[in-house]
PDB file of the backbone (N, CA, C, O) and the ligand in Angstrom, with CONECT records:
HET     ZN  A 101       1
ATOM      1  N   UNK A   1     -21.739 -35.754  33.132  1.00  0.00           N
ATOM      2  CA  UNK A   1     -22.125 -35.063  31.901  1.00  0.00           C
ATOM      3  C   UNK A   1     -20.950 -34.264  31.324  1.00  0.00           C
ATOM      4  O   UNK A   1     -20.303 -33.488  32.027  1.00  0.00           O
ATOM      5  N   UNK A   2     -20.706 -34.461  30.106  1.00  0.00           N
ATOM      6  CA  UNK A   2     -19.575 -33.786  29.474  1.00  0.00           C
ATOM      7  C   UNK A   2     -19.898 -32.332  29.194  1.00  0.00           C
ATOM      8  O   UNK A   2     -20.998 -31.976  28.770  1.00  0.00           O
ATOM      9  N   UNK A   3     -18.894 -31.508  29.449  1.00  0.00           N
ATOM     10  CA  UNK A   3     -19.080 -30.078  29.174  1.00  0.00           C
ATOM     11  C   UNK A   3     -19.017 -29.849  27.668  1.00  0.00           C
ATOM     12  O   UNK A   3     -18.181 -30.410  26.958  1.00  0.00           O
ATOM     13  N   UNK A   4     -19.922 -29.013  27.219  1.00  0.00           N
ATOM     14  CA  UNK A   4     -19.938 -28.767  25.773  1.00  0.00           C
ATOM     15  C   UNK A   4     -19.799 -27.289  25.497  1.00  0.00           C
ATOM     16  O   UNK A   4     -20.606 -26.481  25.958  1.00  0.00           O
ATOM     17  N   UNK A   5     -18.811 -26.950  24.770  1.00  0.00           N
ATOM     18  CA  UNK A   5     -18.620 -25.544  24.430  1.00  0.00           C
ATOM     19  C   UNK A   5     -19.613 -25.137  23.354  1.00  0.00           C
ATOM     20  O   UNK A   5     -19.878 -25.877  22.406  1.00  0.00           O
ATOM     21  N   UNK A   6     -20.143 -23.958  23.527  1.00  0.00           N
ATOM     22  CA  UNK A   6     -21.099 -23.476  22.522  1.00  0.00           C
ATOM     23  C   UNK A   6     -20.381 -22.878  21.320  1.00  0.00           C
ATOM     24  O   UNK A   6     -20.940 -22.733  20.233  1.00  0.00           O
ATOM     25  N   UNK A   7     -19.096 -22.532  21.568  1.00  0.00           N
ATOM     26  CA  UNK A   7     -18.347 -21.910  20.480  1.00  0.00           C
ATOM     27  C   UNK A   7     -17.797 -22.998  19.569  1.00  0.00           C
ATOM     28  O   UNK A   7     -17.077 -23.892  20.013  1.00  0.00           O
ATOM     29  N   UNK A   8     -18.133 -22.914  18.340  1.00  0.00           N
ATOM     30  CA  UNK A   8     -17.681 -23.903  17.367  1.00  0.00           C
ATOM     31  C   UNK A   8     -16.242 -23.601  16.953  1.00  0.00           C
ATOM     32  O   UNK A   8     -15.891 -22.466  16.632  1.00  0.00           O
ATOM     33  N   UNK A   9     -15.438 -24.635  16.970  1.00  0.00           N
ATOM     34  CA  UNK A   9     -14.054 -24.436  16.531  1.00  0.00           C
ATOM     35  C   UNK A   9     -14.031 -24.214  15.024  1.00  0.00           C
ATOM     36  O   UNK A   9     -14.591 -25.001  14.261  1.00  0.00           O
ATOM     37  N   UNK A  10     -13.383 -23.145  14.609  1.00  0.00           N
ATOM     38  CA  UNK A  10     -13.347 -22.891  13.152  1.00  0.00           C
ATOM     39  C   UNK A  10     -12.665 -24.030  12.402  1.00  0.00           C
ATOM     40  O   UNK A  10     -11.795 -24.718  12.935  1.00  0.00           O
ATOM     41  N   UNK A  11     -13.079 -24.207  11.161  1.00  0.00           N
ATOM     42  CA  UNK A  11     -12.562 -25.294  10.337  1.00  0.00           C
ATOM     43  C   UNK A  11     -11.052 -25.272  10.193  1.00  0.00           C
ATOM     44  O   UNK A  11     -10.396 -26.314  10.193  1.00  0.00           O
ATOM     45  N   UNK A  12     -10.506 -24.058  10.071  1.00  0.00           N
ATOM     46  CA  UNK A  12      -9.065 -23.995   9.818  1.00  0.00           C
ATOM     47  C   UNK A  12      -8.250 -24.480  11.003  1.00  0.00           C
ATOM     48  O   UNK A  12      -7.108 -24.908  10.835  1.00  0.00           O
ATOM     49  N   UNK A  13      -8.826 -24.417  12.208  1.00  0.00           N
ATOM     50  CA  UNK A  13      -8.114 -24.956  13.373  1.00  0.00           C
ATOM     51  C   UNK A  13      -8.178 -26.470  13.347  1.00  0.00           C
ATOM     52  O   UNK A  13      -7.178 -27.145  13.596  1.00  0.00           O
ATOM     53  N   UNK A  14      -9.354 -27.006  13.044  1.00  0.00           N
ATOM     54  CA  UNK A  14      -9.536 -28.455  12.977  1.00  0.00           C
ATOM     55  C   UNK A  14      -8.628 -29.067  11.924  1.00  0.00           C
ATOM     56  O   UNK A  14      -8.115 -30.173  12.096  1.00  0.00           O
ATOM     57  N   UNK A  15      -8.437 -28.353  10.853  1.00  0.00           N
ATOM     58  CA  UNK A  15      -7.598 -28.864   9.764  1.00  0.00           C
ATOM     59  C   UNK A  15      -6.122 -28.582   9.999  1.00  0.00           C
ATOM     60  O   UNK A  15      -5.261 -29.025   9.238  1.00  0.00           O
ATOM     61  N   UNK A  16      -5.840 -27.833  11.070  1.00  0.00           N
ATOM     62  CA  UNK A  16      -4.449 -27.522  11.370  1.00  0.00           C
ATOM     63  C   UNK A  16      -3.850 -26.503  10.428  1.00  0.00           C
ATOM     64  O   UNK A  16      -2.638 -26.466  10.218  1.00  0.00           O
ATOM     65  N   UNK A  17      -4.711 -25.677   9.862  1.00  0.00           N
ATOM     66  CA  UNK A  17      -4.198 -24.668   8.942  1.00  0.00           C
ATOM     67  C   UNK A  17      -3.904 -23.368   9.678  1.00  0.00           C
ATOM     68  O   UNK A  17      -4.324 -23.156  10.815  1.00  0.00           O
ATOM     69  N   UNK A  18      -3.192 -22.538   9.008  1.00  0.00           N
ATOM     70  CA  UNK A  18      -2.902 -21.221   9.556  1.00  0.00           C
ATOM     71  C   UNK A  18      -4.156 -20.367   9.526  1.00  0.00           C
ATOM     72  O   UNK A  18      -5.007 -20.528   8.651  1.00  0.00           O
ATOM     73  N   UNK A  19      -4.262 -19.484  10.459  1.00  0.00           N
ATOM     74  CA  UNK A  19      -5.398 -18.574  10.438  1.00  0.00           C
ATOM     75  C   UNK A  19      -5.340 -17.708   9.194  1.00  0.00           C
ATOM     76  O   UNK A  19      -4.301 -17.124   8.886  1.00  0.00           O
ATOM     77  N   UNK A  20      -6.441 -17.625   8.487  1.00  0.00           N
ATOM     78  CA  UNK A  20      -6.419 -16.786   7.282  1.00  0.00           C
ATOM     79  C   UNK A  20      -6.204 -15.313   7.610  1.00  0.00           C
ATOM     80  O   UNK A  20      -5.765 -14.524   6.773  1.00  0.00           O
ATOM     81  N   UNK A  21      -6.526 -14.970   8.851  1.00  0.00           N
ATOM     82  CA  UNK A  21      -6.399 -13.556   9.224  1.00  0.00           C
ATOM     83  C   UNK A  21      -4.977 -13.181   9.611  1.00  0.00           C
ATOM     84  O   UNK A  21      -4.571 -12.028   9.465  1.00  0.00           O
ATOM     85  N   UNK A  22      -4.217 -14.163  10.108  1.00  0.00           N
ATOM     86  CA  UNK A  22      -2.882 -13.827  10.611  1.00  0.00           C
ATOM     87  C   UNK A  22      -1.783 -14.168   9.615  1.00  0.00           C
ATOM     88  O   UNK A  22      -0.615 -14.294   9.984  1.00  0.00           O
ATOM     89  N   UNK A  23      -2.161 -14.314   8.367  1.00  0.00           N
ATOM     90  CA  UNK A  23      -1.145 -14.613   7.357  1.00  0.00           C
ATOM     91  C   UNK A  23      -0.165 -13.456   7.266  1.00  0.00           C
ATOM     92  O   UNK A  23      -0.573 -12.302   7.137  1.00  0.00           O
ATOM     93  N   UNK A  24       1.108 -13.756   7.333  1.00  0.00           N
ATOM     94  CA  UNK A  24       2.065 -12.661   7.242  1.00  0.00           C
ATOM     95  C   UNK A  24       1.975 -11.997   5.878  1.00  0.00           C
ATOM     96  O   UNK A  24       2.100 -12.642   4.837  1.00  0.00           O
ATOM     97  N   UNK A  25       1.758 -10.711   5.913  1.00  0.00           N
ATOM     98  CA  UNK A  25       1.608  -9.960   4.666  1.00  0.00           C
ATOM     99  C   UNK A  25       2.787  -9.018   4.571  1.00  0.00           C
ATOM    100  O   UNK A  25       2.730  -7.906   5.097  1.00  0.00           O
ATOM    101  N   UNK A  26       3.830  -9.427   3.926  1.00  0.00           N
ATOM    102  CA  UNK A  26       5.077  -8.665   3.883  1.00  0.00           C
ATOM    103  C   UNK A  26       4.910  -7.158   3.954  1.00  0.00           C
ATOM    104  O   UNK A  26       3.805  -6.617   3.925  1.00  0.00           O
ATOM    105  N   UNK A  27       6.033  -6.526   4.044  1.00  0.00           N
ATOM    106  CA  UNK A  27       6.032  -5.076   4.130  1.00  0.00           C
ATOM    107  C   UNK A  27       5.477  -4.480   2.837  1.00  0.00           C
ATOM    108  O   UNK A  27       5.759  -4.972   1.745  1.00  0.00           O
ATOM    109  N   UNK A  28       4.699  -3.435   2.971  1.00  0.00           N
ATOM    110  CA  UNK A  28       4.234  -2.761   1.766  1.00  0.00           C
ATOM    111  C   UNK A  28       4.630  -1.290   1.804  1.00  0.00           C
ATOM    112  O   UNK A  28       4.793  -0.693   2.869  1.00  0.00           O
ATOM    113  N   UNK A  29       4.777  -0.740   0.636  1.00  0.00           N
ATOM    114  CA  UNK A  29       5.173   0.656   0.523  1.00  0.00           C
ATOM    115  C   UNK A  29       4.122   1.404  -0.278  1.00  0.00           C
ATOM    116  O   UNK A  29       3.638   0.930  -1.306  1.00  0.00           O
ATOM    117  N   UNK A  30       3.790   2.561   0.211  1.00  0.00           N
ATOM    118  CA  UNK A  30       2.790   3.346  -0.496  1.00  0.00           C
ATOM    119  C   UNK A  30       3.484   4.331  -1.425  1.00  0.00           C
ATOM    120  O   UNK A  30       4.363   5.090  -1.018  1.00  0.00           O
ATOM    121  N   UNK A  31       3.069   4.297  -2.666  1.00  0.00           N
ATOM    122  CA  UNK A  31       3.628   5.213  -3.646  1.00  0.00           C
ATOM    123  C   UNK A  31       2.504   6.098  -4.160  1.00  0.00           C
ATOM    124  O   UNK A  31       1.393   5.625  -4.402  1.00  0.00           O
ATOM    125  N   UNK A  32       2.788   7.356  -4.323  1.00  0.00           N
ATOM    126  CA  UNK A  32       1.746   8.277  -4.788  1.00  0.00           C
ATOM    127  C   UNK A  32       2.032   8.761  -6.204  1.00  0.00           C
ATOM    128  O   UNK A  32       3.169   9.045  -6.581  1.00  0.00           O
ATOM    129  N   UNK A  33       0.947   8.841  -6.966  1.00  0.00           N
ATOM    130  CA  UNK A  33       1.060   9.280  -8.345  1.00  0.00           C
ATOM    131  C   UNK A  33       0.134  10.443  -8.608  1.00  0.00           C
ATOM    132  O   UNK A  33      -0.866  10.629  -7.914  1.00  0.00           O
ATOM    133  N   UNK A  34       0.473  11.220  -9.610  1.00  0.00           N
ATOM    134  CA  UNK A  34      -0.399  12.308 -10.033  1.00  0.00           C
ATOM    135  C   UNK A  34      -1.585  11.719 -10.794  1.00  0.00           C
ATOM    136  O   UNK A  34      -1.387  10.927 -11.715  1.00  0.00           O
ATOM    137  N   UNK A  35      -2.809  12.088 -10.429  1.00  0.00           N
ATOM    138  CA  UNK A  35      -3.981  11.547 -11.121  1.00  0.00           C
ATOM    139  C   UNK A  35      -4.131  12.100 -12.532  1.00  0.00           C
ATOM    140  O   UNK A  35      -4.891  11.555 -13.332  1.00  0.00           O
ATOM    141  N   UNK A  36      -3.429  13.158 -12.840  1.00  0.00           N
ATOM    142  CA  UNK A  36      -3.567  13.800 -14.143  1.00  0.00           C
ATOM    143  C   UNK A  36      -2.581  13.236 -15.159  1.00  0.00           C
ATOM    144  O   UNK A  36      -2.963  12.878 -16.273  1.00  0.00           O
ATOM    145  N   UNK A  37      -1.308  13.160 -14.766  1.00  0.00           N
ATOM    146  CA  UNK A  37      -0.299  12.732 -15.742  1.00  0.00           C
ATOM    147  C   UNK A  37       0.420  11.456 -15.313  1.00  0.00           C
ATOM    148  O   UNK A  37       1.357  11.015 -15.978  1.00  0.00           O
ATOM    149  N   UNK A  38      -0.015  10.867 -14.207  1.00  0.00           N
ATOM    150  CA  UNK A  38       0.561   9.612 -13.717  1.00  0.00           C
ATOM    151  C   UNK A  38       2.031   9.705 -13.327  1.00  0.00           C
ATOM    152  O   UNK A  38       2.708   8.685 -13.207  1.00  0.00           O
ATOM    153  N   UNK A  39       2.519  10.905 -13.131  1.00  0.00           N
ATOM    154  CA  UNK A  39       3.895  11.065 -12.700  1.00  0.00           C
ATOM    155  C   UNK A  39       3.989  10.782 -11.202  1.00  0.00           C
ATOM    156  O   UNK A  39       3.031  11.004 -10.462  1.00  0.00           O
ATOM    157  N   UNK A  40       5.132  10.300 -10.768  1.00  0.00           N
ATOM    158  CA  UNK A  40       5.289  10.073  -9.327  1.00  0.00           C
ATOM    159  C   UNK A  40       5.983  11.257  -8.674  1.00  0.00           C
ATOM    160  O   UNK A  40       6.396  11.189  -7.516  1.00  0.00           O
ATOM    161  N   UNK A  41       6.105  12.333  -9.423  1.00  0.00           N
ATOM    162  CA  UNK A  41       6.768  13.517  -8.863  1.00  0.00           C
ATOM    163  C   UNK A  41       5.774  14.380  -8.097  1.00  0.00           C
ATOM    164  O   UNK A  41       5.679  15.588  -8.315  1.00  0.00           O
ATOM    165  N   UNK A  42       5.045  13.744  -7.204  1.00  0.00           N
ATOM    166  CA  UNK A  42       4.110  14.505  -6.383  1.00  0.00           C
ATOM    167  C   UNK A  42       4.706  14.683  -4.992  1.00  0.00           C
ATOM    168  O   UNK A  42       5.361  13.790  -4.456  1.00  0.00           O
ATOM    169  N   UNK A  43       4.465  15.841  -4.434  1.00  0.00           N
ATOM    170  CA  UNK A  43       4.950  16.085  -3.084  1.00  0.00           C
ATOM    171  C   UNK A  43       3.987  17.025  -2.374  1.00  0.00           C
ATOM    172  O   UNK A  43       3.221  17.753  -3.006  1.00  0.00           O
ATOM    173  N   UNK A  44       4.044  16.993  -1.045  1.00  0.00           N
ATOM    174  CA  UNK A  44       3.150  17.863  -0.290  1.00  0.00           C
ATOM    175  C   UNK A  44       3.552  19.312  -0.502  1.00  0.00           C
ATOM    176  O   UNK A  44       4.729  19.649  -0.628  1.00  0.00           O
ATOM    177  N   UNK A  45       2.543  20.143  -0.537  1.00  0.00           N
ATOM    178  CA  UNK A  45       2.798  21.574  -0.677  1.00  0.00           C
ATOM    179  C   UNK A  45       3.156  22.119   0.699  1.00  0.00           C
ATOM    180  O   UNK A  45       2.397  21.982   1.658  1.00  0.00           O
ATOM    181  N   UNK A  46       4.314  22.731   0.772  1.00  0.00           N
ATOM    182  CA  UNK A  46       4.752  23.272   2.051  1.00  0.00           C
ATOM    183  C   UNK A  46       3.792  24.379   2.494  1.00  0.00           C
ATOM    184  O   UNK A  46       3.465  25.288   1.731  1.00  0.00           O
ATOM    185  N   UNK A  47       3.365  24.275   3.718  1.00  0.00           N
ATOM    186  CA  UNK A  47       2.499  25.318   4.256  1.00  0.00           C
ATOM    187  C   UNK A  47       1.016  25.045   4.043  1.00  0.00           C
ATOM    188  O   UNK A  47       0.169  25.728   4.619  1.00  0.00           O
ATOM    189  N   UNK A  48       0.697  24.044   3.214  1.00  0.00           N
ATOM    190  CA  UNK A  48      -0.705  23.708   2.969  1.00  0.00           C
ATOM    191  C   UNK A  48      -0.944  22.283   3.438  1.00  0.00           C
ATOM    192  O   UNK A  48      -0.415  21.331   2.864  1.00  0.00           O
ATOM    193  N   UNK A  49      -1.739  22.147   4.479  1.00  0.00           N
ATOM    194  CA  UNK A  49      -1.941  20.821   5.048  1.00  0.00           C
ATOM    195  C   UNK A  49      -2.825  19.966   4.138  1.00  0.00           C
ATOM    196  O   UNK A  49      -3.937  20.353   3.779  1.00  0.00           O
ATOM    197  N   UNK A  50      -2.302  18.800   3.778  1.00  0.00           N
ATOM    198  CA  UNK A  50      -3.091  17.852   2.990  1.00  0.00           C
ATOM    199  C   UNK A  50      -3.192  18.188   1.520  1.00  0.00           C
ATOM    200  O   UNK A  50      -3.983  17.588   0.792  1.00  0.00           O
ATOM    201  N   UNK A  51      -2.389  19.151   1.077  1.00  0.00           N
ATOM    202  CA  UNK A  51      -2.438  19.505  -0.335  1.00  0.00           C
ATOM    203  C   UNK A  51      -1.189  18.980  -1.052  1.00  0.00           C
ATOM    204  O   UNK A  51      -0.064  19.123  -0.574  1.00  0.00           O
ATOM    205  N   UNK A  52      -1.429  18.374  -2.206  1.00  0.00           N
ATOM    206  CA  UNK A  52      -0.335  17.786  -2.973  1.00  0.00           C
ATOM    207  C   UNK A  52      -0.163  18.513  -4.292  1.00  0.00           C
ATOM    208  O   UNK A  52      -1.099  19.090  -4.847  1.00  0.00           O
ATOM    209  N   UNK A  53       1.066  18.462  -4.766  1.00  0.00           N
ATOM    210  CA  UNK A  53       1.361  19.135  -6.020  1.00  0.00           C
ATOM    211  C   UNK A  53       2.199  18.234  -6.907  1.00  0.00           C
ATOM    212  O   UNK A  53       3.091  17.527  -6.437  1.00  0.00           O
ATOM    213  N   UNK A  54       1.896  18.272  -8.199  1.00  0.00           N
ATOM    214  CA  UNK A  54       2.673  17.494  -9.156  1.00  0.00           C
ATOM    215  C   UNK A  54       3.706  18.400  -9.798  1.00  0.00           C
ATOM    216  O   UNK A  54       3.385  19.466 -10.324  1.00  0.00           O
ATOM    217  N   UNK A  55       4.960  17.950  -9.744  1.00  0.00           N
ATOM    218  CA  UNK A  55       6.032  18.774 -10.297  1.00  0.00           C
ATOM    219  C   UNK A  55       6.058  18.715 -11.817  1.00  0.00           C
ATOM    220  O   UNK A  55       6.678  19.554 -12.471  1.00  0.00           O
ATOM    221  N   UNK A  56       5.382  17.719 -12.372  1.00  0.00           N
ATOM    222  CA  UNK A  56       5.408  17.555 -13.826  1.00  0.00           C
ATOM    223  C   UNK A  56       4.374  18.411 -14.525  1.00  0.00           C
ATOM    224  O   UNK A  56       4.684  19.100 -15.497  1.00  0.00           O
ATOM    225  N   UNK A  57       3.123  18.369 -14.026  1.00  0.00           N
ATOM    226  CA  UNK A  57       2.062  19.074 -14.742  1.00  0.00           C
ATOM    227  C   UNK A  57       1.396  20.151 -13.908  1.00  0.00           C
ATOM    228  O   UNK A  57       0.406  20.753 -14.324  1.00  0.00           O
ATOM    229  N   UNK A  58       1.947  20.386 -12.734  1.00  0.00           N
ATOM    230  CA  UNK A  58       1.441  21.435 -11.839  1.00  0.00           C
ATOM    231  C   UNK A  58       0.055  21.139 -11.252  1.00  0.00           C
ATOM    232  O   UNK A  58      -0.625  22.036 -10.755  1.00  0.00           O
ATOM    233  N   UNK A  59      -0.349  19.867 -11.320  1.00  0.00           N
ATOM    234  CA  UNK A  59      -1.610  19.487 -10.704  1.00  0.00           C
ATOM    235  C   UNK A  59      -1.531  19.740  -9.209  1.00  0.00           C
ATOM    236  O   UNK A  59      -0.495  19.515  -8.583  1.00  0.00           O
ATOM    237  N   UNK A  60      -2.633  20.208  -8.644  1.00  0.00           N
ATOM    238  CA  UNK A  60      -2.697  20.412  -7.206  1.00  0.00           C
ATOM    239  C   UNK A  60      -3.990  19.806  -6.686  1.00  0.00           C
ATOM    240  O   UNK A  60      -5.051  19.988  -7.284  1.00  0.00           O
ATOM    241  N   UNK A  61      -3.905  19.096  -5.589  1.00  0.00           N
ATOM    242  CA  UNK A  61      -5.125  18.512  -5.049  1.00  0.00           C
ATOM    243  C   UNK A  61      -4.855  17.777  -3.763  1.00  0.00           C
ATOM    244  O   UNK A  61      -3.710  17.661  -3.325  1.00  0.00           O
ATOM    245  N   UNK A  62      -5.915  17.282  -3.161  1.00  0.00           N
ATOM    246  CA  UNK A  62      -5.791  16.626  -1.862  1.00  0.00           C
ATOM    247  C   UNK A  62      -5.651  15.113  -1.985  1.00  0.00           C
ATOM    248  O   UNK A  62      -5.217  14.446  -1.045  1.00  0.00           O
ATOM    249  N   UNK A  63      -6.023  14.570  -3.152  1.00  0.00           N
ATOM    250  CA  UNK A  63      -6.026  13.113  -3.276  1.00  0.00           C
ATOM    251  C   UNK A  63      -5.212  12.600  -4.451  1.00  0.00           C
ATOM    252  O   UNK A  63      -5.765  12.317  -5.514  1.00  0.00           O
ATOM    253  N   UNK A  64      -3.904  12.478  -4.270  1.00  0.00           N
ATOM    254  CA  UNK A  64      -3.122  11.860  -5.330  1.00  0.00           C
ATOM    255  C   UNK A  64      -3.453  10.374  -5.410  1.00  0.00           C
ATOM    256  O   UNK A  64      -3.948   9.789  -4.447  1.00  0.00           O
ATOM    257  N   UNK A  65      -3.183   9.781  -6.539  1.00  0.00           N
ATOM    258  CA  UNK A  65      -3.415   8.342  -6.682  1.00  0.00           C
ATOM    259  C   UNK A  65      -2.434   7.589  -5.798  1.00  0.00           C
ATOM    260  O   UNK A  65      -1.257   7.942  -5.721  1.00  0.00           O
ATOM    261  N   UNK A  66      -2.922   6.556  -5.137  1.00  0.00           N
ATOM    262  CA  UNK A  66      -2.044   5.787  -4.263  1.00  0.00           C
ATOM    263  C   UNK A  66      -1.976   4.349  -4.733  1.00  0.00           C
ATOM    264  O   UNK A  66      -2.962   3.776  -5.197  1.00  0.00           O
ATOM    265  N   UNK A  67      -0.793   3.782  -4.601  1.00  0.00           N
ATOM    266  CA  UNK A  67      -0.644   2.385  -4.944  1.00  0.00           C
ATOM    267  C   UNK A  67       0.226   1.722  -3.896  1.00  0.00           C
ATOM    268  O   UNK A  67       1.262   2.255  -3.499  1.00  0.00           O
ATOM    269  N   UNK A  68      -0.206   0.557  -3.457  1.00  0.00           N
ATOM    270  CA  UNK A  68       0.567  -0.153  -2.463  1.00  0.00           C
ATOM    271  C   UNK A  68       1.432  -1.192  -3.161  1.00  0.00           C
ATOM    272  O   UNK A  68       0.937  -2.041  -3.902  1.00  0.00           O
ATOM    273  N   UNK A  69       2.726  -1.109  -2.910  1.00  0.00           N
ATOM    274  CA  UNK A  69       3.650  -2.031  -3.549  1.00  0.00           C
ATOM    275  C   UNK A  69       4.276  -2.951  -2.513  1.00  0.00           C
ATOM    276  O   UNK A  69       4.510  -2.561  -1.369  1.00  0.00           O
ATOM    277  N   UNK A  70       4.538  -4.172  -2.935  1.00  0.00           N
ATOM    278  CA  UNK A  70       5.277  -5.078  -2.061  1.00  0.00           C
ATOM    279  C   UNK A  70       6.740  -4.641  -2.088  1.00  0.00           C
ATOM    280  O   UNK A  70       7.127  -3.782  -2.881  1.00  0.00           O
ATOM    281  N   UNK A  71       7.548  -5.243  -1.211  1.00  0.00           N
ATOM    282  CA  UNK A  71       8.949  -4.826  -1.144  1.00  0.00           C
ATOM    283  C   UNK A  71       9.635  -5.011  -2.497  1.00  0.00           C
ATOM    284  O   UNK A  71      10.391  -4.146  -2.939  1.00  0.00           O
ATOM    285  N   UNK A  72       9.368  -6.138  -3.148  1.00  0.00           N
ATOM    286  CA  UNK A  72       9.981  -6.415  -4.447  1.00  0.00           C
ATOM    287  C   UNK A  72       9.565  -5.386  -5.487  1.00  0.00           C
ATOM    288  O   UNK A  72      10.386  -4.845  -6.228  1.00  0.00           O
ATOM    289  N   UNK A  73       8.270  -5.137  -5.517  1.00  0.00           N
ATOM    290  CA  UNK A  73       7.753  -4.181  -6.493  1.00  0.00           C
ATOM    291  C   UNK A  73       8.325  -2.795  -6.253  1.00  0.00           C
ATOM    292  O   UNK A  73       8.600  -2.040  -7.186  1.00  0.00           O
ATOM    293  N   UNK A  74       8.496  -2.482  -4.965  1.00  0.00           N
ATOM    294  CA  UNK A  74       9.007  -1.161  -4.610  1.00  0.00           C
ATOM    295  C   UNK A  74      10.454  -1.007  -5.054  1.00  0.00           C
ATOM    296  O   UNK A  74      10.854   0.046  -5.551  1.00  0.00           O
ATOM    297  N   UNK A  75      11.238  -2.070  -4.869  1.00  0.00           N
ATOM    298  CA  UNK A  75      12.643  -2.037  -5.304  1.00  0.00           C
ATOM    299  C   UNK A  75      12.718  -1.837  -6.811  1.00  0.00           C
ATOM    300  O   UNK A  75      13.551  -1.082  -7.312  1.00  0.00           O
ATOM    301  N   UNK A  76      11.827  -2.531  -7.529  1.00  0.00           N
ATOM    302  CA  UNK A  76      11.769  -2.407  -8.972  1.00  0.00           C
ATOM    303  C   UNK A  76      11.429  -0.972  -9.362  1.00  0.00           C
ATOM    304  O   UNK A  76      12.000  -0.399 -10.289  1.00  0.00           O
ATOM    305  N   UNK A  77      10.499  -0.432  -8.634  1.00  0.00           N
ATOM    306  CA  UNK A  77      10.050   0.939  -8.866  1.00  0.00           C
ATOM    307  C   UNK A  77      11.200   1.919  -8.665  1.00  0.00           C
ATOM    308  O   UNK A  77      11.374   2.853  -9.447  1.00  0.00           O
ATOM    309  N   UNK A  78      11.989   1.697  -7.600  1.00  0.00           N
ATOM    310  CA  UNK A  78      13.128   2.577  -7.332  1.00  0.00           C
ATOM    311  C   UNK A  78      14.189   2.455  -8.424  1.00  0.00           C
ATOM    312  O   UNK A  78      14.800   3.442  -8.834  1.00  0.00           O
ATOM    313  N   UNK A  79      14.390   1.215  -8.885  1.00  0.00           N
ATOM    314  CA  UNK A  79      15.350   0.996  -9.968  1.00  0.00           C
ATOM    315  C   UNK A  79      14.951   1.771 -11.207  1.00  0.00           C
ATOM    316  O   UNK A  79      15.771   2.436 -11.841  1.00  0.00           O
ATOM    317  N   UNK A  80      13.664   1.670 -11.540  1.00  0.00           N
ATOM    318  CA  UNK A  80      13.142   2.349 -12.717  1.00  0.00           C
ATOM    319  C   UNK A  80      13.338   3.854 -12.586  1.00  0.00           C
ATOM    320  O   UNK A  80      13.719   4.544 -13.531  1.00  0.00           O
ATOM    321  N   UNK A  81      13.066   4.329 -11.389  1.00  0.00           N
ATOM    322  CA  UNK A  81      13.189   5.753 -11.114  1.00  0.00           C
ATOM    323  C   UNK A  81      14.626   6.212 -11.323  1.00  0.00           C
ATOM    324  O   UNK A  81      14.883   7.288 -11.862  1.00  0.00           O
ATOM    325  N   UNK A  82      15.545   5.378 -10.886  1.00  0.00           N
ATOM    326  CA  UNK A  82      16.963   5.708 -11.019  1.00  0.00           C
ATOM    327  C   UNK A  82      17.361   5.734 -12.493  1.00  0.00           C
ATOM    328  O   UNK A  82      18.141   6.578 -12.935  1.00  0.00           O
ATOM    329  N   UNK A  83      16.800   4.785 -13.237  1.00  0.00           N
ATOM    330  CA  UNK A  83      17.081   4.723 -14.666  1.00  0.00           C
ATOM    331  C   UNK A  83      16.638   6.007 -15.353  1.00  0.00           C
ATOM    332  O   UNK A  83      17.337   6.556 -16.204  1.00  0.00           O
ATOM    333  N   UNK A  84      15.456   6.466 -14.959  1.00  0.00           N
ATOM    334  CA  UNK A  84      14.901   7.662 -15.584  1.00  0.00           C
ATOM    335  C   UNK A  84      15.716   8.903 -15.248  1.00  0.00           C
ATOM    336  O   UNK A  84      15.801   9.839 -16.043  1.00  0.00           O
ATOM    337  N   UNK A  85      16.313   8.899 -14.061  1.00  0.00           N
ATOM    338  CA  UNK A  85      17.047  10.068 -13.607  1.00  0.00           C
ATOM    339  C   UNK A  85      18.392  10.192 -14.310  1.00  0.00           C
ATOM    340  O   UNK A  85      19.017  11.252 -14.269  1.00  0.00           O
ATOM    341  N   UNK A  86      18.843   9.112 -14.959  1.00  0.00           N
ATOM    342  CA  UNK A  86      20.155   9.120 -15.601  1.00  0.00           C
ATOM    343  C   UNK A  86      20.186  10.007 -16.836  1.00  0.00           C
ATOM    344  O   UNK A  86      21.224  10.119 -17.489  1.00  0.00           O
TER     345      UNK A  86
HETATM  346 ZN    ZN A 101       0.975  15.547 -13.022  1.00  0.00          ZN2+
END
């Protein structure tokens, strides 16, 4: 009698595809923005745990807007930032 596994082989293995879960997802960078004026000049308030402050509009809060950028997008973002600083 042949042994029969109860566990069904997923389709992606049968098809010889890569696991959808283990797809390499390049490096990402988290960038924070002010929710009020959309400036990226937010930084943690020294001495206050979990509190953020916007240098542009003086917004203060615990939850700045976050955006995850790919490496390419992040480089572009840094370039733009440098342009603005000129
Ligand atoms: Zn702001």
